[in-house]
C-alpha positions as CSV (number, residue, x, y, z in Angstrom):
1,M,22.6,-15.0,14.2
2,K,22.5,-16.0,17.8
3,V,20.4,-12.9,18.7
4,V,18.0,-13.5,15.8
5,R,17.6,-17.2,16.8
6,Q,16.9,-16.1,20.4
7,I,14.3,-13.6,19.3
8,I,12.6,-16.2,17.1
9,E,12.7,-18.7,20.0
10,S,11.1,-16.0,22.3
11,L,8.3,-15.4,19.8
12,R,7.7,-19.2,19.6
13,F,7.4,-19.4,23.4
14,A,5.1,-16.4,23.5
15,W,2.8,-17.9,20.8
16,Q,2.7,-21.3,22.5
17,S,1.8,-19.7,25.8
18,L,-1.1,-17.7,24.3
19,R,-2.4,-20.8,22.5
20,S,-2.3,-22.9,25.6
21,N,-4.5,-20.5,27.6
22,L,-6.9,-19.5,24.8
23,L,-9.9,-18.4,27.0
24,R,-7.7,-16.3,29.3
25,T,-6.0,-14.8,26.3
26,T,-9.3,-13.9,24.6
27,L,-10.7,-12.2,27.8
28,S,-7.4,-10.3,28.3
29,L,-7.3,-8.8,24.8
30,L,-10.9,-7.6,24.8
31,G,-9.9,-4.3,26.5
32,V,-7.2,-3.6,23.8
33,T,-9.7,-4.7,21.0
34,I,-12.4,-2.3,22.2
35,G,-9.8,0.5,22.7
36,I,-8.3,0.2,19.3
37,F,-11.7,-0.2,17.7
38,A,-12.9,3.1,19.4
39,I,-9.8,5.0,18.3
40,I,-9.4,3.7,14.8
41,A,-13.2,3.8,14.1
42,V,-13.3,7.5,15.1
43,F,-10.2,8.3,13.0
44,T,-11.6,6.4,10.0
45,I,-15.0,8.1,10.2
46,V,-13.4,11.5,10.6
47,D,-11.1,10.9,7.6
48,S,-14.0,9.7,5.5
49,L,-16.1,12.8,6.5
50,Q,-13.2,15.1,5.7
51,R,-12.7,13.5,2.3
52,N,-16.4,13.7,1.6
53,I,-16.7,17.3,2.7
54,K,-13.5,18.3,0.9
55,D,-15.0,16.9,-2.3
56,T,-18.1,18.9,-1.7
57,L,-16.3,22.1,-1.0
58,G,-14.1,21.4,-4.1
59,G,-17.3,21.6,-6.0
60,L,-17.8,25.1,-4.7
61,G,-14.4,26.1,-6.1
62,S,-11.2,27.3,-4.6
63,N,-10.4,31.0,-4.1
64,V,-14.1,31.7,-4.7
65,I,-16.1,34.4,-3.0
66,Y,-19.9,34.1,-3.0
67,V,-22.1,37.3,-2.9
68,Q,-25.4,36.4,-1.3
69,K,-28.2,37.6,0.9
70,W,-27.5,35.2,3.7
71,P,-24.1,35.0,5.4
72,F,-22.2,31.9,6.6
73,E,-22.4,32.1,10.4
74,F,-21.4,29.2,12.7
75,G,-21.8,28.9,16.4
76,G,-24.4,30.8,18.5
77,E,-27.8,32.0,17.3
78,Y,-28.2,32.7,13.6
79,R,-29.6,36.3,13.3
80,W,-32.0,35.5,10.5
81,W,-34.3,38.5,11.4
82,K,-31.4,40.8,10.6
83,Y,-30.8,39.4,7.1
84,F,-34.4,38.7,6.2
85,Q,-35.1,42.3,4.8
86,R,-31.9,42.3,2.7
87,P,-32.4,42.5,-1.0
88,E,-31.4,39.6,-3.2
89,A,-28.4,39.9,-5.5
90,S,-29.5,40.9,-9.0
91,Y,-28.4,40.1,-12.5
92,N,-27.6,43.8,-13.1
93,E,-25.2,43.6,-10.1
94,Y,-23.6,40.6,-11.6
95,R,-23.0,42.5,-14.8
96,L,-21.7,45.5,-12.9
97,L,-19.2,43.3,-11.0
98,S,-18.1,41.6,-14.2
99,E,-17.2,45.0,-15.7
100,R,-15.7,46.7,-12.6
101,L,-13.6,44.0,-10.8
102,E,-9.9,44.0,-11.6
103,N,-8.8,41.3,-9.2
104,A,-11.3,38.7,-10.5
105,Q,-10.5,35.8,-12.8
106,A,-14.2,35.0,-13.4
107,V,-17.6,36.3,-12.3
108,V,-20.6,34.0,-12.5
109,A,-24.3,34.4,-11.8
110,M,-26.2,31.3,-10.8
111,G,-29.5,30.2,-9.3
112,G,-31.1,26.9,-8.4
113,R,-34.4,25.2,-7.8
114,G,-34.9,21.8,-6.4
115,G,-37.7,19.3,-6.9
116,V,-38.3,20.1,-10.5
117,T,-39.8,17.4,-12.6
118,V,-37.7,16.3,-15.6
119,K,-39.1,13.9,-18.2
120,N,-38.4,11.9,-21.3
121,G,-41.4,10.0,-22.6
122,S,-42.7,7.9,-19.7
123,N,-39.5,8.2,-17.6
124,S,-39.4,11.0,-15.1
125,L,-37.9,12.0,-11.8
126,K,-37.4,15.0,-9.5
127,A,-34.1,16.9,-10.0
128,R,-32.4,20.1,-9.1
129,V,-32.1,22.6,-11.9
130,S,-29.2,25.1,-11.8
131,G,-29.0,28.2,-14.1
132,V,-25.4,29.4,-14.7
133,T,-23.5,31.9,-16.8
134,F,-20.7,30.8,-19.2
135,D,-17.8,31.0,-16.8
136,Y,-19.3,28.6,-14.3
137,N,-16.8,25.9,-15.2
138,K,-14.0,28.3,-14.1
139,I,-15.2,28.5,-10.5
140,S,-16.6,25.0,-10.1
141,D,-15.5,21.5,-11.3
142,V,-17.9,20.3,-14.1
143,P,-16.5,17.0,-15.3
144,I,-18.1,15.9,-18.5
145,A,-18.3,12.1,-19.1
146,Q,-20.1,12.4,-22.5
147,G,-20.7,15.4,-24.8
148,R,-19.4,18.9,-24.0
149,Y,-19.8,22.1,-22.0
150,F,-21.8,25.1,-23.1
151,A,-20.7,27.2,-26.0
152,P,-20.7,31.0,-25.4
153,Q,-23.5,31.7,-27.9
154,E,-25.7,29.1,-26.2
155,V,-25.5,31.0,-22.9
156,E,-25.7,34.5,-24.3
157,S,-28.8,33.6,-26.4
158,S,-30.4,31.6,-23.6
159,R,-30.9,28.4,-25.6
160,N,-32.7,25.4,-24.3
161,V,-29.7,23.2,-23.8
162,V,-28.8,21.2,-20.7
163,I,-26.0,19.3,-19.0
164,I,-27.4,16.5,-16.9
165,G,-26.1,14.4,-14.1
166,S,-25.3,10.7,-14.5
167,E,-28.4,9.5,-12.5
168,V,-30.7,11.7,-14.5
169,A,-29.2,10.3,-17.7
170,E,-29.6,6.7,-16.5
171,T,-33.2,7.3,-15.5
172,L,-34.4,9.2,-18.5
173,F,-32.3,7.5,-21.2
174,P,-31.8,3.9,-20.1
175,M,-29.6,1.8,-22.3
176,Q,-28.8,4.6,-24.6
177,S,-26.7,7.8,-24.9
178,A,-28.4,10.9,-23.7
179,V,-26.3,13.3,-25.7
180,G,-28.3,14.9,-28.5
181,Q,-31.6,13.6,-27.1
182,S,-34.5,15.8,-26.1
183,M,-36.0,16.0,-22.6
184,Q,-38.5,18.2,-20.7
185,I,-37.7,20.4,-17.7
186,A,-40.9,21.7,-16.1
187,G,-42.7,21.0,-19.3
188,I,-40.2,22.8,-21.6
189,K,-38.2,21.0,-24.2
190,F,-34.4,20.9,-23.8
191,V,-31.6,19.3,-25.8
192,V,-29.0,17.4,-23.8
193,I,-25.4,18.5,-24.8
194,G,-23.5,16.8,-22.0
195,V,-23.6,14.2,-19.2
196,G,-21.6,14.7,-16.0
197,E,-19.4,12.1,-14.5
198,K,-20.9,10.0,-11.6
199,K,-19.9,11.6,-8.3
200,G,-22.4,10.3,-5.7
201,A,-24.2,12.2,-2.9
202,S,-22.4,14.4,-0.4
203,I,-22.8,14.8,3.3
204,L,-23.4,18.5,3.1
205,E,-25.5,18.5,-0.1
206,I,-24.9,22.3,-0.5
207,N,-25.9,22.3,-4.2
208,G,-27.7,18.9,-4.1
209,N,-26.5,15.6,-5.4
210,P,-24.5,16.4,-8.6
211,D,-25.8,13.2,-10.2
212,L,-29.4,14.5,-9.9
213,R,-28.7,17.9,-11.3
214,C,-29.5,19.7,-14.6
215,I,-27.4,22.7,-15.6
216,I,-28.9,25.2,-18.0
217,P,-28.0,28.7,-19.2
218,Y,-29.0,31.4,-16.6
219,G,-31.1,33.4,-19.0
220,T,-33.2,30.2,-19.7
221,F,-33.4,29.5,-16.0
222,A,-34.6,33.0,-15.2
223,K,-37.4,32.8,-17.9
224,L,-38.4,29.4,-16.8
225,F,-38.8,30.3,-13.1
226,A,-39.4,34.0,-13.4
227,S,-42.8,33.8,-11.7
228,K,-41.2,32.0,-8.7
229,Q,-38.5,34.7,-8.3
230,P,-35.5,32.5,-8.1
231,S,-32.7,33.8,-5.8
232,L,-29.4,34.7,-7.4
233,T,-25.9,34.0,-6.2
234,I,-22.9,35.8,-7.6
235,A,-19.7,33.8,-7.5
236,V,-16.3,35.6,-8.0
237,K,-13.1,33.7,-8.5
238,G,-10.0,35.5,-7.3
239,Y,-6.3,34.8,-7.7
240,E,-4.3,32.3,-5.7
241,T,-2.9,34.7,-3.0
242,D,-4.6,35.7,0.2
243,A,-3.8,39.3,-0.6
244,G,-5.6,38.9,-3.9
245,L,-8.7,37.6,-2.2
246,E,-8.6,40.5,0.3
247,N,-8.3,43.1,-2.4
248,L,-11.1,41.3,-4.3
249,E,-13.4,41.5,-1.2
250,G,-12.6,45.2,-0.9
251,E,-13.5,45.7,-4.6
252,I,-16.8,43.8,-4.3
253,K,-17.8,45.8,-1.2
254,G,-17.0,49.1,-2.9
255,V,-18.9,48.3,-6.0
256,L,-22.0,46.9,-4.3
257,R,-22.2,49.7,-1.6
258,A,-22.1,52.3,-4.3
259,R,-24.6,50.4,-6.4
260,R,-27.0,50.1,-3.4
261,S,-26.4,53.7,-2.3
262,L,-25.2,52.8,1.2
263,R,-24.0,55.6,3.4
264,P,-20.6,55.2,5.2
265,V,-22.3,54.7,8.5
266,Q,-24.6,52.0,7.2
267,E,-23.8,48.3,7.4
268,D,-23.5,46.1,4.3
269,N,-26.9,44.7,3.2
270,F,-25.2,41.8,1.4
271,A,-23.0,38.9,2.5
272,I,-19.6,38.0,1.2
273,N,-19.1,34.3,1.9
274,R,-16.0,32.1,1.5
275,P,-16.2,28.3,1.7
276,E,-13.0,28.4,3.8
277,A,-15.1,29.6,6.7
278,L,-17.2,26.5,6.5
279,A,-14.1,24.3,6.2
280,K,-12.6,25.9,9.4
281,F,-15.8,25.4,11.4
282,I,-16.0,21.7,10.3
283,S,-12.3,21.2,11.1
284,G,-13.0,22.4,14.7
285,I,-15.8,19.8,15.0
286,F,-13.5,17.1,13.7
287,A,-10.8,18.1,16.2
288,V,-13.3,17.6,19.0
289,L,-14.4,14.2,17.6
290,T,-10.7,13.1,17.4
291,I,-10.1,14.1,21.1
292,A,-13.3,12.2,22.1
293,G,-12.0,9.1,20.2
294,W,-8.7,9.2,22.0
295,F,-10.4,9.8,25.4
296,I,-12.9,7.0,25.0
297,G,-10.3,4.6,23.5
298,G,-7.7,5.6,26.1
299,F,-9.9,4.4,28.9
300,S,-10.5,1.1,27.1
301,M,-6.8,0.8,26.4
302,L,-5.9,1.5,30.0
303,V,-8.3,-1.3,31.1
304,G,-6.8,-3.6,28.5
305,G,-3.3,-2.7,29.6
306,F,-4.1,-3.7,33.2
307,G,-5.6,-6.9,31.8
308,I,-2.3,-7.6,30.0
309,A,-0.2,-6.9,33.1
310,N,-2.4,-9.2,35.1
311,I,-2.2,-12.1,32.7
312,M,1.5,-11.7,32.4
313,F,2.0,-11.7,36.2
314,V,-0.1,-14.9,36.3
315,S,2.0,-16.4,33.4
316,V,5.3,-15.6,35.3
317,K,3.9,-17.3,38.4
318,E,2.9,-20.4,36.4
319,R,6.2,-20.7,34.6
320,T,8.5,-20.0,37.5
321,N,10.0,-23.5,37.5
322,I,10.6,-23.3,33.7
323,I,12.3,-19.9,34.2
324,G,14.6,-21.5,36.8
325,I,15.5,-24.4,34.5
326,Q,16.2,-22.1,31.6
327,K,18.5,-20.0,33.8
328,S,20.3,-23.0,35.2
329,L,21.0,-24.1,31.6
330,G,22.6,-20.7,30.8
331,A,19.8,-18.5,29.6
332,K,20.6,-14.8,29.9
333,N,18.3,-12.4,31.7
334,Y,17.5,-10.6,28.5
335,V,16.3,-13.8,26.9
336,I,13.8,-14.3,29.7
337,L,12.9,-10.7,29.5
338,L,12.3,-10.9,25.7
339,Q,10.1,-14.1,26.1
340,F,7.6,-12.4,28.4
341,L,7.8,-9.0,26.7
342,F,7.1,-10.5,23.3
343,E,4.2,-12.4,24.8
344,A,2.7,-9.1,26.2
345,V,3.3,-7.3,22.9
346,L,1.9,-10.2,20.8
347,L,-1.2,-10.3,23.0
348,A,-1.8,-6.5,22.6
349,V,-1.1,-6.6,18.8
350,V,-3.6,-9.5,18.4
351,G,-6.2,-7.5,20.2
352,G,-5.4,-4.5,18.0
353,L,-5.7,-6.6,14.9
354,V,-9.2,-7.7,16.0
355,G,-10.2,-4.1,16.6
356,I,-8.9,-3.0,13.2
357,G,-10.7,-6.0,11.7
358,L,-14.0,-4.8,13.2
359,V,-13.4,-1.3,11.7
360,Y,-12.7,-2.9,8.3
361,L,-16.0,-4.8,8.6
362,M,-17.7,-1.5,9.4
363,S,-16.5,-0.1,6.1
364,F,-18.9,-2.5,4.3
365,M,-21.9,-1.0,6.1
366,N,-24.3,1.2,4.1
367,L,-24.2,4.7,5.7
368,G,-25.9,6.6,2.9
369,S,-23.6,9.0,1.2
370,L,-20.6,8.4,3.5
371,D,-18.0,6.1,2.0
372,I,-15.9,4.7,4.9
373,Q,-12.4,3.7,3.9
374,L,-9.8,2.2,6.3
375,S,-6.5,3.9,5.5
376,T,-3.1,2.3,5.8
377,G,-2.1,5.1,8.1
378,N,-4.9,4.2,10.6
379,I,-3.9,0.5,10.4
380,V,-0.3,1.4,11.3
381,L,-1.5,3.7,14.0
382,G,-3.7,1.0,15.5
383,L,-0.9,-1.6,15.5
384,G,1.6,1.0,16.9
385,V,-0.7,2.0,19.8
386,S,-1.5,-1.6,20.7
387,G,2.1,-2.7,20.5
388,T,3.1,0.2,22.7
389,I,0.5,-0.7,25.3
390,G,1.7,-4.3,25.3
391,M,5.3,-3.1,25.9
392,L,4.4,-0.6,28.6
393,F,2.3,-3.0,30.6
394,G,4.4,-6.1,30.0
395,I,7.8,-4.7,30.9
396,L,7.3,-5.0,34.7
397,P,6.2,-8.7,34.7
398,A,9.0,-9.5,32.2
399,A,11.6,-7.7,34.3
400,L,10.4,-9.6,37.4
401,A,10.9,-12.9,35.5
402,A,14.3,-11.9,34.2
403,R,15.6,-11.1,37.7
404,M,14.6,-14.3,39.3
405,N,17.2,-16.4,41.1
406,P,17.4,-19.8,39.3
407,V,17.7,-21.9,42.5
408,D,14.7,-20.2,44.1
409,A,12.7,-20.5,40.9
410,I,13.4,-24.2,40.6
411,R,12.4,-24.9,44.2
412,S,9.1,-22.9,43.9
413,K,5.8,-24.7,43.6
């Protein structure tokens, strides 16, 4: 109980000292505030970006391989001239892969076209129209808020049915349910069978904003945009193991090379893309941003630490007489040490709290599709770093105060 009482007394002394020199305290904690703000702001933005991009890549599906004309390449010059003459994937190749692949859970053909006018009466907007085969919901998340997903016969017979995003539903069918209603896509009548859950825009926008998308059977899509030659992507979902995906890639290459009559010495004229490659590239960028945040914040924290050390040396000088009186009344060295150490830590933590508060205010800013959320982990990290800085830069002044001779301290002016 005695130790607890002494700790509480030390905290009270520290708080009174900081309040009595408010201007000096404020100027001293600015360095810590800026440092913590820089570090936690970077971490918070990186976490928010990672969450946003993870949701986007989740929409592409896990353990999914995409057969396309253009490959995913990151870093360096993109060799577009090399891939320009490649043929597009075809529907016949999709059917061939569906029949031949043994390591695939699902094979899907899909195409897309943006900026398509969709209407219902006097209400209209521009949306992205995606044509998909029946197993699309096996490779990509298609959460339905109202209605249902496609029936097999609707896709096989290329019926004019559509699943629309939440924003399309709100615009075309305000104040009413869209399910069962009719709408027009590029002037053709469609029946709405489902409305997707509201997701919001994504940073990457790989397949466009899901709330502004209309999904229709691929056969219907091909007939609707046949004159515009829509490009086709073949998505193949493999099993959960890495070996399963490697075997699947080998199967895809074998089938397509035979289909396209490629000789052994010829390169593939198609790309086999995996979203994991994009995720690894983005993770590398995030790592650089994190290091930059520590680097910038570290300099500010160093300046703030020296500011704390300076104010603590001044505080020790100003309170030398009080230190002498406390020691003459029996105060132990560790009590004096704790008083000044707690003062330094409290000063740094207050600065850290202000920095974290600024990051929290930043979370209310409108940054488009980026939803900034300050996590508990980052709050704890900010307080931990600021407290450590206070302890490191406050230990020397505190030790100097604790080792003072009480007689010399009382005589000092």
